Backbone as JSON Lines, residues from 0, in Angstrom:
{"i":0,"aa":"M","n":[0.83,-1.2,0.0],"ca":[0.0,0.0,0.0],"c":[0.87,1.25,0.0]}
{"i":1,"aa":"G","n":[1.97,1.18,0.76],"ca":[2.86,2.33,0.84],"c":[3.44,2.67,-0.52]}
{"i":2,"aa":"D","n":[3.82,1.63,-1.3],"ca":[4.39,1.86,-2.62],"c":[3.38,2.54,-3.54]}
{"i":3,"aa":"L","n":[2.11,2.11,-3.47],"ca":[1.06,2.72,-4.3],"c":[0.88,4.18,-3.92]}
{"i":4,"aa":"R","n":[0.95,4.48,-2.62],"ca":[0.81,5.86,-2.16],"c":[1.92,6.74,-2.73]}
{"i":5,"aa":"E","n":[3.14,6.2,-2.78],"ca":[4.26,6.96,-3.34],"c":[4.05,7.24,-4.82]}
{"i":6,"aa":"I","n":[3.5,6.25,-5.55],"ca":[3.23,6.44,-6.97],"c":[2.18,7.53,-7.18]}
{"i":7,"aa":"V","n":[1.12,7.49,-6.35],"ca":[0.07,8.52,-6.44],"c":[0.64,9.89,-6.11]}
{"i":8,"aa":"N","n":[1.44,9.97,-5.05],"ca":[2.04,11.25,-4.65],"c":[2.92,11.81,-5.76]}
{"i":9,"aa":"A","n":[3.73,10.94,-6.37],"ca":[4.62,11.39,-7.44],"c":[3.82,11.88,-8.64]}
{"i":10,"aa":"T","n":[2.74,11.17,-8.97],"ca":[1.91,11.56,-10.11],"c":[1.25,12.92,-9.86]}
{"i":11,"aa":"L","n":[0.71,13.11,-8.65],"ca":[0.07,14.37,-8.31],"c":[1.07,15.53,-8.29]}
{"i":12,"aa":"Y","n":[2.29,15.25,-7.77],"ca":[3.32,16.29,-7.72],"c":[3.7,16.72,-9.13]}
{"i":13,"aa":"Q","n":[3.9,15.73,-10.01],"ca":[4.28,16.04,-11.38],"c":[3.17,16.78,-12.11]}
{"i":14,"aa":"S","n":[1.92,16.39,-11.81],"ca":[0.78,17.05,-12.46],"c":[0.64,18.5,-12.0]}
{"i":15,"aa":"R","n":[0.82,18.74,-10.7],"ca":[0.65,20.09,-10.16],"c":[1.79,21.02,-10.57]}
{"i":16,"aa":"T","n":[3.03,20.54,-10.53],"ca":[4.18,21.41,-10.78],"c":[4.58,21.47,-12.25]}
{"i":17,"aa":"G","n":[4.21,20.41,-13.03],"ca":[4.59,20.38,-14.43],"c":[6.05,20.05,-14.65]}
{"i":18,"aa":"C","n":[6.75,19.57,-13.61],"ca":[8.18,19.27,-13.75],"c":[8.37,17.97,-14.51]}
{"i":19,"aa":"Q","n":[9.57,17.77,-15.02],"ca":[9.9,16.52,-15.7],"c":[10.05,15.42,-14.66]}
{"i":20,"aa":"W","n":[9.81,14.16,-15.11],"ca":[9.89,13.04,-14.18],"c":[11.26,12.96,-13.5]}
{"i":21,"aa":"D","n":[12.32,13.25,-14.27],"ca":[13.67,13.16,-13.71],"c":[13.93,14.18,-12.61]}
{"i":22,"aa":"Y","n":[13.07,15.21,-12.53],"ca":[13.28,16.26,-11.53],"c":[12.38,16.1,-10.32]}
{"i":23,"aa":"L","n":[11.68,14.98,-10.22],"ca":[10.89,14.73,-9.02],"c":[11.81,14.65,-7.8]}
{"i":24,"aa":"P","n":[11.42,15.21,-6.66],"ca":[12.27,15.14,-5.46],"c":[12.59,13.7,-5.09]}
{"i":25,"aa":"H","n":[13.85,13.41,-4.86],"ca":[14.24,12.04,-4.54],"c":[15.22,11.98,-3.37]}
{"i":26,"aa":"D","n":[15.5,13.14,-2.76],"ca":[16.48,13.18,-1.67],"c":[15.86,13.67,-0.37]}
{"i":27,"aa":"L","n":[14.54,13.49,-0.21],"ca":[13.87,14.04,0.97],"c":[14.41,13.5,2.27]}
{"i":28,"aa":"L","n":[14.71,12.2,2.33],"ca":[15.24,11.62,3.57],"c":[16.54,12.29,3.96]}
{"i":29,"aa":"R","n":[17.45,12.46,3.0],"ca":[18.74,13.08,3.29],"c":[18.55,14.53,3.74]}
{"i":30,"aa":"W","n":[17.67,15.26,3.04],"ca":[17.42,16.64,3.44],"c":[16.9,16.71,4.87]}
{"i":31,"aa":"Q","n":[15.98,15.84,5.21],"ca":[15.43,15.84,6.55],"c":[16.48,15.47,7.58]}
{"i":32,"aa":"A","n":[17.32,14.48,7.25],"ca":[18.37,14.06,8.18],"c":[19.37,15.19,8.42]}
{"i":33,"aa":"R","n":[19.69,15.94,7.37],"ca":[20.62,17.05,7.52],"c":[19.97,18.2,8.32]}
{"i":34,"aa":"E","n":[18.73,18.51,8.02],"ca":[18.06,19.6,8.71],"c":[17.85,19.28,10.19]}
{"i":35,"aa":"K","n":[17.72,17.99,10.52],"ca":[17.61,17.58,11.92],"c":[18.86,17.98,12.68]}
{"i":36,"aa":"H","n":[20.0,18.02,11.98],"ca":[21.28,18.42,12.6],"c":[21.59,19.9,12.32]}
{"i":37,"aa":"R","n":[20.54,20.65,11.97],"ca":[20.65,22.1,11.74],"c":[21.64,22.44,10.62]}
{"i":38,"aa":"R","n":[21.6,21.63,9.58],"ca":[22.42,21.89,8.41],"c":[21.53,22.16,7.2]}
{"i":39,"aa":"S","n":[22.1,22.85,6.22],"ca":[21.34,23.13,5.01],"c":[21.01,21.84,4.28]}
{"i":40,"aa":"A","n":[20.02,21.87,3.41],"ca":[19.57,20.66,2.73],"c":[20.68,20.0,1.93]}
{"i":41,"aa":"D","n":[21.51,20.79,1.29],"ca":[22.6,20.25,0.47],"c":[23.95,20.62,1.06]}
{"i":42,"aa":"P","n":[24.94,19.71,0.97],"ca":[26.24,19.95,1.59],"c":[27.13,20.89,0.79]}
{"i":43,"aa":"S","n":[28.05,21.55,1.49],"ca":[29.07,22.35,0.82],"c":[30.4,21.61,0.81]}
{"i":44,"aa":"L","n":[30.55,20.65,1.75],"ca":[31.77,19.85,1.85],"c":[31.41,18.37,1.74]}
{"i":45,"aa":"V","n":[32.14,17.63,0.92],"ca":[31.94,16.19,0.79],"c":[33.28,15.47,0.93]}
{"i":46,"aa":"V","n":[33.19,14.19,1.2],"ca":[34.38,13.34,1.29],"c":[34.24,12.2,0.29]}
{"i":47,"aa":"L","n":[35.29,11.98,-0.5],"ca":[35.29,10.92,-1.51],"c":[36.23,9.8,-1.08]}
{"i":48,"aa":"D","n":[35.82,8.57,-1.32],"ca":[36.7,7.44,-1.02],"c":[36.22,6.22,-1.81]}
{"i":49,"aa":"T","n":[37.09,5.23,-1.93],"ca":[36.73,3.99,-2.61],"c":[37.0,2.79,-1.72]}
{"i":50,"aa":"Q","n":[36.33,1.71,-2.02],"ca":[36.49,0.46,-1.29],"c":[36.38,-0.69,-2.28]}
{"i":51,"aa":"S","n":[37.34,-1.59,-2.27],"ca":[37.29,-2.74,-3.14],"c":[36.7,-3.92,-2.38]}
{"i":52,"aa":"V","n":[35.71,-4.58,-2.99],"ca":[35.04,-5.72,-2.34],"c":[35.08,-6.93,-3.27]}
{"i":53,"aa":"H","n":[35.07,-8.1,-2.68],"ca":[35.04,-9.33,-3.45],"c":[33.69,-9.47,-4.17]}
{"i":54,"aa":"A","n":[33.73,-10.04,-5.35],"ca":[32.5,-10.29,-6.11],"c":[32.12,-11.76,-5.98]}
{"i":55,"aa":"A","n":[30.82,-12.02,-5.97],"ca":[30.32,-13.4,-5.9],"c":[30.66,-14.15,-7.18]}
{"i":56,"aa":"A","n":[30.59,-15.46,-7.12],"ca":[31.0,-16.3,-8.25],"c":[30.18,-16.04,-9.5]}
{"i":57,"aa":"G","n":[28.92,-15.67,-9.35],"ca":[28.06,-15.48,-10.51],"c":[28.14,-14.12,-11.16]}
{"i":58,"aa":"V","n":[28.96,-13.22,-10.64],"ca":[29.08,-11.87,-11.2],"c":[29.89,-11.93,-12.5]}
{"i":59,"aa":"P","n":[29.41,-11.32,-13.58],"ca":[30.12,-11.38,-14.87],"c":[31.55,-10.86,-14.76]}
{"i":60,"aa":"S","n":[32.47,-11.6,-15.35],"ca":[33.89,-11.25,-15.26],"c":[34.22,-9.94,-15.97]}
{"i":61,"aa":"D","n":[33.41,-9.56,-16.97],"ca":[33.72,-8.34,-17.7],"c":[33.37,-7.08,-16.91]}
{"i":62,"aa":"T","n":[32.76,-7.24,-15.71],"ca":[32.47,-6.08,-14.86],"c":[33.29,-6.11,-13.58]}
{"i":63,"aa":"T","n":[34.27,-7.02,-13.53],"ca":[35.11,-7.11,-12.34],"c":[36.59,-7.0,-12.74]}
{"i":64,"aa":"G","n":[37.43,-6.91,-11.73],"ca":[38.88,-6.83,-11.97],"c":[39.6,-7.03,-10.65]}
{"i":65,"aa":"R","n":[40.89,-6.81,-10.64],"ca":[41.68,-7.0,-9.43],"c":[42.33,-5.7,-9.01]}
{"i":66,"aa":"D","n":[42.09,-5.29,-7.79],"ca":[42.73,-4.11,-7.23],"c":[44.17,-4.5,-6.87]}
{"i":67,"aa":"A","n":[45.12,-4.01,-7.65],"ca":[46.51,-4.41,-7.47],"c":[47.06,-3.97,-6.11]}
{"i":68,"aa":"G","n":[46.64,-2.79,-5.65],"ca":[47.16,-2.27,-4.39],"c":[46.61,-3.0,-3.18]}
{"i":69,"aa":"K","n":[45.3,-3.29,-3.19],"ca":[44.67,-3.93,-2.05],"c":[44.56,-5.44,-2.2]}
{"i":70,"aa":"K","n":[45.02,-5.95,-3.36],"ca":[45.0,-7.4,-3.62],"c":[43.59,-7.98,-3.5]}
{"i":71,"aa":"V","n":[42.61,-7.24,-3.99],"ca":[41.22,-7.68,-3.9],"c":[40.65,-7.88,-5.31]}
{"i":72,"aa":"P","n":[40.19,-9.08,-5.64],"ca":[39.51,-9.3,-6.92],"c":[38.02,-9.03,-6.76]}
{"i":73,"aa":"G","n":[37.46,-8.24,-7.65],"ca":[36.03,-7.95,-7.54],"c":[35.67,-6.6,-8.12]}
{"i":74,"aa":"R","n":[34.98,-5.8,-7.33],"ca":[34.53,-4.5,-7.78],"c":[34.97,-3.39,-6.82]}
{"i":75,"aa":"K","n":[35.03,-2.19,-7.37],"ca":[35.4,-1.01,-6.59],"c":[34.15,-0.18,-6.36]}
{"i":76,"aa":"R","n":[33.87,0.13,-5.1],"ca":[32.71,0.9,-4.7],"c":[33.18,2.29,-4.26]}
{"i":77,"aa":"G","n":[32.75,3.32,-4.96],"ca":[33.14,4.68,-4.62],"c":[31.98,5.44,-4.02]}
{"i":78,"aa":"L","n":[32.26,6.19,-2.94],"ca":[31.22,6.98,-2.28],"c":[31.61,8.44,-2.18]}
{"i":79,"aa":"A","n":[30.61,9.3,-2.27],"ca":[30.75,10.71,-1.92],"c":[29.76,10.94,-0.79]}
{"i":80,"aa":"V","n":[30.26,11.29,0.4],"ca":[29.38,11.48,1.56],"c":[29.54,12.88,2.12]}
{"i":81,"aa":"D","n":[28.53,13.33,2.87],"ca":[28.63,14.64,3.53],"c":[29.27,14.45,4.9]}
{"i":82,"aa":"V","n":[29.35,15.51,5.7],"ca":[30.04,15.43,6.99],"c":[29.28,14.59,8.01]}
{"i":83,"aa":"L","n":[28.02,14.25,7.72],"ca":[27.25,13.37,8.58],"c":[27.38,11.92,8.15]}
{"i":84,"aa":"G","n":[28.12,11.69,7.06],"ca":[28.29,10.34,6.54],"c":[27.15,9.87,5.66]}
{"i":85,"aa":"L","n":[26.29,10.79,5.23],"ca":[25.17,10.45,4.36],"c":[25.64,10.4,2.91]}
{"i":86,"aa":"V","n":[25.23,9.37,2.2],"ca":[25.69,9.16,0.83],"c":[25.03,10.17,-0.12]}
{"i":87,"aa":"I","n":[25.85,10.87,-0.89],"ca":[25.36,11.82,-1.89],"c":[25.44,11.19,-3.28]}
{"i":88,"aa":"A","n":[26.52,10.44,-3.54],"ca":[26.7,9.81,-4.85],"c":[27.44,8.49,-4.68]}
{"i":89,"aa":"V","n":[27.16,7.56,-5.59],"ca":[27.78,6.22,-5.58],"c":[28.22,5.87,-6.99]}
{"i":90,"aa":"V","n":[29.33,5.14,-7.08],"ca":[29.73,4.56,-8.37],"c":[30.33,3.19,-8.08]}
{"i":91,"aa":"V","n":[29.99,2.2,-8.92],"ca":[30.56,0.87,-8.79],"c":[31.24,0.51,-10.11]}
{"i":92,"aa":"L","n":[32.51,0.16,-10.01],"ca":[33.33,-0.15,-11.19],"c":[34.11,-1.43,-10.92]}
{"i":93,"aa":"A","n":[34.82,-1.93,-11.92],"ca":[35.72,-3.05,-11.71],"c":[36.81,-2.63,-10.73]}
{"i":94,"aa":"A","n":[37.24,-3.55,-9.86],"ca":[38.24,-3.21,-8.85],"c":[39.56,-2.77,-9.47]}
{"i":95,"aa":"S","n":[39.8,-3.16,-10.71],"ca":[41.05,-2.79,-11.39],"c":[41.07,-1.34,-11.85]}
{"i":96,"aa":"V","n":[39.94,-0.67,-11.84],"ca":[39.87,0.73,-12.27],"c":[40.56,1.61,-11.24]}
{"i":97,"aa":"H","n":[41.38,2.56,-11.71],"ca":[42.11,3.44,-10.81],"c":[41.16,4.37,-10.07]}
{"i":98,"aa":"D","n":[41.58,4.76,-8.85],"ca":[40.77,5.67,-8.06],"c":[40.47,6.97,-8.8]}
{"i":99,"aa":"N","n":[41.4,7.4,-9.66],"ca":[41.18,8.63,-10.42],"c":[39.9,8.55,-11.24]}
{"i":100,"aa":"A","n":[39.71,7.43,-11.94],"ca":[38.52,7.26,-12.77],"c":[37.27,7.26,-11.92]}
{"i":101,"aa":"A","n":[37.34,6.57,-10.77],"ca":[36.19,6.55,-9.87],"c":[35.9,7.94,-9.33]}
{"i":102,"aa":"G","n":[36.95,8.68,-8.99],"ca":[36.78,10.03,-8.45],"c":[36.15,10.98,-9.45]}
{"i":103,"aa":"I","n":[36.55,10.86,-10.71],"ca":[36.0,11.74,-11.76],"c":[34.51,11.47,-11.96]}
{"i":104,"aa":"V","n":[34.13,10.18,-11.98],"ca":[32.71,9.83,-12.11],"c":[31.93,10.32,-10.9]}
{"i":105,"aa":"L","n":[32.5,10.16,-9.7],"ca":[31.83,10.61,-8.49],"c":[31.58,12.12,-8.51]}
{"i":106,"aa":"L","n":[32.57,12.88,-8.97],"ca":[32.4,14.33,-9.04],"c":[31.28,14.71,-10.01]}
{"i":107,"aa":"D","n":[31.23,14.02,-11.14],"ca":[30.17,14.29,-12.11],"c":[28.8,13.97,-11.53]}
{"i":108,"aa":"R","n":[28.69,12.84,-10.86],"ca":[27.41,12.45,-10.27],"c":[27.04,13.37,-9.11]}
{"i":109,"aa":"L","n":[28.05,13.83,-8.41],"ca":[27.84,14.75,-7.3],"c":[27.21,16.05,-7.77]}
{"i":110,"aa":"T","n":[27.76,16.6,-8.84],"ca":[27.23,17.86,-9.36],"c":[25.84,17.67,-9.97]}
{"i":111,"aa":"A","n":[25.58,16.47,-10.48],"ca":[24.25,16.2,-11.04],"c":[23.2,16.04,-9.94]}
{"i":112,"aa":"A","n":[23.65,15.62,-8.74],"ca":[22.71,15.34,-7.65],"c":[22.49,16.51,-6.71]}
{"i":113,"aa":"T","n":[23.24,17.6,-6.89],"ca":[23.13,18.75,-6.0],"c":[22.95,20.03,-6.81]}
{"i":114,"aa":"P","n":[22.39,21.07,-6.21],"ca":[22.21,22.34,-6.93],"c":[23.56,22.92,-7.37]}
{"i":115,"aa":"P","n":[23.6,23.61,-8.49],"ca":[24.85,24.2,-8.98],"c":[25.51,25.09,-7.92]}
{"i":116,"aa":"G","n":[26.8,24.84,-7.69],"ca":[27.56,25.67,-6.77],"c":[27.4,25.34,-5.3]}
{"i":117,"aa":"S","n":[26.56,24.38,-4.95],"ca":[26.35,24.07,-3.53],"c":[27.57,23.36,-2.93]}
{"i":118,"aa":"V","n":[28.12,22.38,-3.65],"ca":[29.31,21.69,-3.16],"c":[30.54,22.48,-3.58]}
{"i":119,"aa":"R","n":[31.28,22.96,-2.6],"ca":[32.46,23.79,-2.9],"c":[33.78,23.08,-2.64]}
{"i":120,"aa":"T","n":[33.78,22.09,-1.72],"ca":[35.02,21.42,-1.35],"c":[34.82,19.91,-1.28]}
{"i":121,"aa":"A","n":[35.81,19.17,-1.76],"ca":[35.8,17.71,-1.66],"c":[37.14,17.26,-1.08]}
{"i":122,"aa":"S","n":[37.08,16.44,-0.06],"ca":[38.29,15.92,0.58],"c":[38.55,14.5,0.09]}
{"i":123,"aa":"V","n":[39.77,14.22,-0.34],"ca":[40.14,12.89,-0.85],"c":[41.47,12.47,-0.25]}
{"i":124,"aa":"D","n":[41.75,11.16,-0.25],"ca":[43.04,10.7,0.25],"c":[44.05,10.66,-0.87]}
{"i":125,"aa":"Q","n":[45.27,10.21,-0.55],"ca":[46.36,10.28,-1.52],"c":[46.24,9.22,-2.61]}
{"i":126,"aa":"G","n":[45.21,8.36,-2.54],"ca":[44.98,7.42,-3.63],"c":[44.47,8.13,-4.88]}
{"i":127,"aa":"F","n":[43.89,9.29,-4.69],"ca":[43.44,10.11,-5.82],"c":[44.58,11.04,-6.23]}
{"i":128,"aa":"K","n":[44.65,11.34,-7.51],"ca":[45.76,12.15,-8.02],"c":[45.25,13.46,-8.61]}
{"i":129,"aa":"N","n":[46.17,14.15,-9.31],"ca":[45.86,15.49,-9.84],"c":[44.73,15.5,-10.86]}
{"i":130,"aa":"A","n":[44.5,14.36,-11.52],"ca":[43.41,14.32,-12.5],"c":[42.07,14.63,-11.84]}
{"i":131,"aa":"V","n":[41.89,14.14,-10.62],"ca":[40.66,14.4,-9.88],"c":[40.61,15.85,-9.42]}
{"i":132,"aa":"V","n":[41.75,16.36,-8.99],"ca":[41.83,17.77,-8.58],"c":[41.47,18.69,-9.75]}
{"i":133,"aa":"D","n":[42.03,18.4,-10.91],"ca":[41.78,19.23,-12.09],"c":[40.32,19.13,-12.53]}
{"i":134,"aa":"H","n":[39.77,17.92,-12.47],"ca":[38.37,17.74,-12.88],"c":[37.45,18.49,-11.92]}
{"i":135,"aa":"G","n":[37.78,18.44,-10.63],"ca":[36.99,19.17,-9.65],"c":[37.03,20.67,-9.91]}
{"i":136,"aa":"A","n":[38.21,21.19,-10.23],"ca":[38.36,22.61,-10.5],"c":[37.49,23.03,-11.69]}
{"i":137,"aa":"A","n":[37.41,22.18,-12.69],"ca":[36.58,22.48,-13.87],"c":[35.1,22.53,-13.51]}
{"i":138,"aa":"L","n":[34.73,21.82,-12.43],"ca":[33.34,21.8,-11.98],"c":[33.06,22.82,-10.89]}
{"i":139,"aa":"G","n":[34.09,23.58,-10.51],"ca":[33.93,24.56,-9.46],"c":[34.06,23.98,-8.06]}
{"i":140,"aa":"I","n":[34.7,22.81,-7.94],"ca":[34.88,22.15,-6.65],"c":[36.36,22.1,-6.3]}
{"i":141,"aa":"D","n":[36.71,22.58,-5.12],"ca":[38.1,22.56,-4.65],"c":[38.39,21.19,-4.03]}
{"i":142,"aa":"V","n":[39.12,20.35,-4.77],"ca":[39.45,19.01,-4.28],"c":[40.75,19.09,-3.49]}
{"i":143,"aa":"K","n":[40.67,18.72,-2.2],"ca":[41.83,18.79,-1.32],"c":[42.35,17.39,-1.02]}
{"i":144,"aa":"L","n":[43.63,17.16,-1.33],"ca":[44.28,15.89,-1.06],"c":[44.76,15.87,0.39]}
{"i":145,"aa":"V","n":[44.28,14.91,1.17],"ca":[44.7,14.76,2.57],"c":[45.69,13.61,2.64]}
{"i":146,"aa":"E","n":[46.94,13.93,2.93],"ca":[47.99,12.91,2.94],"c":[48.16,12.31,4.34]}
{"i":147,"aa":"R","n":[48.43,11.03,4.37],"ca":[48.64,10.32,5.62],"c":[49.99,10.69,6.22]}
{"i":148,"aa":"N","n":[50.05,10.86,7.52],"ca":[51.29,11.15,8.22],"c":[52.17,9.9,8.19]}
{"i":149,"aa":"P","n":[53.37,9.98,7.61],"ca":[54.25,8.8,7.52],"c":[54.57,8.18,8.87]}
{"i":150,"aa":"A","n":[54.47,8.97,9.94],"ca":[54.79,8.46,11.28],"c":[53.66,7.63,11.88]}
{"i":151,"aa":"D","n":[52.46,7.71,11.28],"ca":[51.31,6.97,11.81],"c":[51.49,5.47,11.59]}
{"i":152,"aa":"R","n":[51.05,4.7,12.55],"ca":[51.08,3.25,12.46],"c":[49.65,2.72,12.62]}
{"i":153,"aa":"G","n":[49.25,1.8,11.72],"ca":[47.9,1.28,11.8],"c":[46.88,2.29,11.31]}
{"i":154,"aa":"F","n":[45.63,2.07,11.67],"ca":[44.56,2.97,11.23],"c":[44.48,4.17,12.14]}
{"i":155,"aa":"V","n":[44.63,5.36,11.57],"ca":[44.54,6.6,12.31],"c":[43.48,7.48,11.64]}
{"i":156,"aa":"P","n":[42.35,7.75,12.32],"ca":[41.29,8.56,11.7],"c":[41.8,9.95,11.34]}
{"i":157,"aa":"Q","n":[41.45,10.42,10.16],"ca":[41.84,11.75,9.71],"c":[40.66,12.7,9.87]}
{"i":158,"aa":"P","n":[40.93,13.94,10.3],"ca":[39.84,14.89,10.51],"c":[38.92,14.98,9.3]}
{"i":159,"aa":"K","n":[37.6,14.89,9.54],"ca":[36.54,14.99,8.54],"c":[36.49,13.78,7.61]}
{"i":160,"aa":"R","n":[37.67,13.23,7.23],"ca":[37.67,12.1,6.31],"c":[37.2,10.81,6.99]}
{"i":161,"aa":"W","n":[37.22,10.75,8.31],"ca":[36.85,9.52,9.01],"c":[35.39,9.16,8.78]}
{"i":162,"aa":"V","n":[34.56,10.16,8.42],"ca":[33.12,9.87,8.28],"c":[32.85,8.89,7.15]}
{"i":163,"aa":"V","n":[33.65,8.92,6.08],"ca":[33.41,7.99,4.97],"c":[33.78,6.57,5.38]}
{"i":164,"aa":"E","n":[34.81,6.43,6.22],"ca":[35.16,5.11,6.74],"c":[34.03,4.59,7.63]}
{"i":165,"aa":"Q","n":[33.44,5.49,8.41],"ca":[32.32,5.1,9.26],"c":[31.13,4.64,8.41]}
{"i":166,"aa":"T","n":[30.89,5.35,7.3],"ca":[29.79,4.98,6.42],"c":[29.99,3.6,5.83]}
{"i":167,"aa":"Y","n":[31.21,3.29,5.38],"ca":[31.49,1.95,4.87],"c":[31.22,0.9,5.95]}
{"i":168,"aa":"G","n":[31.58,1.21,7.19],"ca":[31.34,0.27,8.28],"c":[29.85,0.06,8.53]}
{"i":169,"aa":"I","n":[29.08,1.14,8.48],"ca":[27.63,1.05,8.69],"c":[26.98,0.25,7.57]}
{"i":170,"aa":"L","n":[27.41,0.5,6.34],"ca":[26.84,-0.23,5.2],"c":[27.12,-1.72,5.28]}
{"i":171,"aa":"A","n":[28.24,-2.08,5.92],"ca":[28.61,-3.48,6.04],"c":[27.63,-4.27,6.91]}
{"i":172,"aa":"W","n":[26.82,-3.55,7.71],"ca":[25.8,-4.24,8.49],"c":[24.7,-4.79,7.59]}
{"i":173,"aa":"H","n":[24.64,-4.27,6.36],"ca":[23.69,-4.8,5.39],"c":[24.39,-5.95,4.65]}
{"i":174,"aa":"R","n":[23.94,-7.14,4.95],"ca":[24.66,-8.33,4.53],"c":[24.88,-8.41,3.02]}
{"i":175,"aa":"R","n":[23.94,-7.88,2.26],"ca":[24.04,-7.94,0.8],"c":[25.23,-7.12,0.29]}
{"i":176,"aa":"L","n":[25.75,-6.2,1.12],"ca":[26.84,-5.34,0.7],"c":[28.22,-5.82,1.16]}
{"i":177,"aa":"V","n":[28.23,-6.92,1.91],"ca":[29.53,-7.43,2.38],"c":[30.41,-7.83,1.21]}
{"i":178,"aa":"R","n":[29.78,-8.38,0.16],"ca":[30.46,-8.59,-1.12],"c":[29.49,-8.2,-2.22]}
{"i":179,"aa":"D","n":[29.95,-8.16,-3.46],"ca":[29.08,-7.73,-4.56],"c":[28.45,-8.95,-5.23]}
{"i":180,"aa":"Y","n":[27.13,-9.03,-5.14],"ca":[26.4,-10.16,-5.71],"c":[25.68,-9.81,-7.0]}
{"i":181,"aa":"E","n":[25.69,-8.53,-7.38],"ca":[24.85,-8.07,-8.48],"c":[25.51,-8.27,-9.84]}
{"i":182,"aa":"H","n":[24.72,-8.63,-10.84],"ca":[25.24,-8.81,-12.2],"c":[25.6,-7.46,-12.82]}
{"i":183,"aa":"R","n":[24.81,-6.44,-12.54],"ca":[25.02,-5.12,-13.14],"c":[25.55,-4.15,-12.09]}
{"i":184,"aa":"P","n":[26.6,-3.38,-12.4],"ca":[27.09,-2.38,-11.46],"c":[26.01,-1.4,-11.01]}
{"i":185,"aa":"A","n":[25.08,-1.06,-11.92],"ca":[23.99,-0.15,-11.56],"c":[23.13,-0.74,-10.45]}
{"i":186,"aa":"S","n":[22.94,-2.05,-10.47],"ca":[22.17,-2.71,-9.41],"c":[22.93,-2.63,-8.09]}
{"i":187,"aa":"S","n":[24.25,-2.75,-8.15],"ca":[25.08,-2.62,-6.95],"c":[24.95,-1.23,-6.36]}
{"i":188,"aa":"E","n":[24.94,-0.23,-7.22],"ca":[24.79,1.15,-6.75],"c":[23.44,1.34,-6.07]}
{"i":189,"aa":"S","n":[22.39,0.76,-6.65],"ca":[21.06,0.91,-6.06],"c":[20.99,0.25,-4.69]}
{"i":190,"aa":"R","n":[21.74,-0.86,-4.49],"ca":[21.79,-1.51,-3.19],"c":[22.35,-0.58,-2.11]}
{"i":191,"aa":"V","n":[23.35,0.21,-2.48],"ca":[23.92,1.17,-1.54],"c":[22.89,2.23,-1.17]}
{"i":192,"aa":"Y","n":[22.18,2.75,-2.17],"ca":[21.17,3.77,-1.9],"c":[20.06,3.21,-1.01]}
{"i":193,"aa":"W","n":[19.64,1.97,-1.24],"ca":[18.62,1.37,-0.41],"c":[19.1,1.23,1.03]}
{"i":194,"aa":"A","n":[20.33,0.78,1.2],"ca":[20.88,0.63,2.54],"c":[20.96,1.98,3.25]}
{"i":195,"aa":"M","n":[21.4,3.01,2.53],"ca":[21.51,4.33,3.14],"c":[20.12,4.89,3.47]}
{"i":196,"aa":"S","n":[19.11,4.56,2.66],"ca":[17.74,4.99,2.97],"c":[17.3,4.41,4.31]}
{"i":197,"aa":"D","n":[17.66,3.15,4.55],"ca":[17.34,2.51,5.82],"c":[18.06,3.2,6.97]}
{"i":198,"aa":"V","n":[19.34,3.54,6.76],"ca":[20.12,4.23,7.79],"c":[19.49,5.57,8.13]}
{"i":199,"aa":"M","n":[19.13,6.34,7.12],"ca":[18.56,7.67,7.35],"c":[17.2,7.58,8.02]}
{"i":200,"aa":"A","n":[16.38,6.61,7.6],"ca":[15.06,6.44,8.21],"c":[15.19,6.12,9.7]}
{"i":201,"aa":"R","n":[16.17,5.27,10.03],"ca":[16.38,4.92,11.44],"c":[16.9,6.1,12.24]}
{"i":202,"aa":"R","n":[17.75,6.92,11.63],"ca":[18.24,8.11,12.33],"c":[17.1,9.08,12.6]}
{"i":203,"aa":"L","n":[16.22,9.24,11.64],"ca":[15.12,10.18,11.79],"c":[14.1,9.71,12.81]}
{"i":204,"aa":"T","n":[13.91,8.39,12.9],"ca":[12.92,7.85,13.83],"c":[13.51,7.45,15.17]}
{"i":205,"aa":"G","n":[14.85,7.51,15.28],"ca":[15.49,7.17,16.55],"c":[15.48,5.7,16.87]}
{"i":206,"aa":"T","n":[15.39,4.85,15.84],"ca":[15.41,3.4,16.08],"c":[16.77,2.85,15.71]}
{"i":207,"aa":"S","n":[17.14,1.73,16.31],"ca":[18.44,1.13,16.05],"c":[18.32,0.02,15.03]}
{"i":208,"aa":"S","n":[19.43,-0.27,14.37],"ca":[19.45,-1.34,13.36],"c":[19.46,-2.7,14.03]}
{"i":209,"aa":"I","n":[18.81,-3.66,13.36],"ca":[18.83,-5.03,13.85],"c":[20.08,-5.72,13.34]}
{"i":210,"aa":"S","n":[20.83,-6.34,14.19],"ca":[22.06,-7.01,13.79],"c":[21.74,-8.38,13.21]}
{"i":211,"aa":"W","n":[22.16,-8.62,11.94],"ca":[21.95,-9.94,11.34],"c":[22.83,-10.99,11.99]}
{"i":212,"aa":"R","n":[23.88,-10.53,12.71],"ca":[24.75,-11.5,13.36],"c":[24.03,-12.19,14.52]}
{"i":213,"aa":"G","n":[23.02,-11.51,15.08],"ca":[22.31,-12.09,16.2],"c":[21.07,-12.85,15.81]}
{"i":214,"aa":"V","n":[20.78,-12.89,14.48],"ca":[19.57,-13.56,14.01],"c":[19.8,-15.06,13.9]}
């Protein structure tokens, strides 16, 4: 019944406003979650990062690869998140694809998902190179490379950038995302959005996630 209500609401909204279907509001949960923390609906600062995950046996080989640095065969999942760790954009590619390529796609999707000029700064780690910085500049986004302190040992959270690591950890509670089971990368991306919708709904309602480990 809820799904039918959403269809009716979308139809009435499109009829009343005359907007194109592609411009129907689709980020209401994120806007509400941000406003709950007294932040504007759209972020000015985002954090970009990638994660390589193993692919299931049935995933087509032409959409997978091997991350040479992390020694992971499978797919590369790239996220752009705000300072609350809410996902703004997702891209899923073969794990063999360089972070630069993932970063460039993320920046493009980021600008498509937010009002022009709203995102002004993007923080990335040293896995991203100047190609991402230059692409960001062309889009009006100041991409800042945050380098790891050579003296650090083990995992050391970096200011502001730690939120994307936290988001990856939260998404891992969704069992379907522990590895990539989807035949199409676009389906993998939609899985991330669904998981984040659950996270935001729980934050807004003040309910906790059920652990599948205890089931």
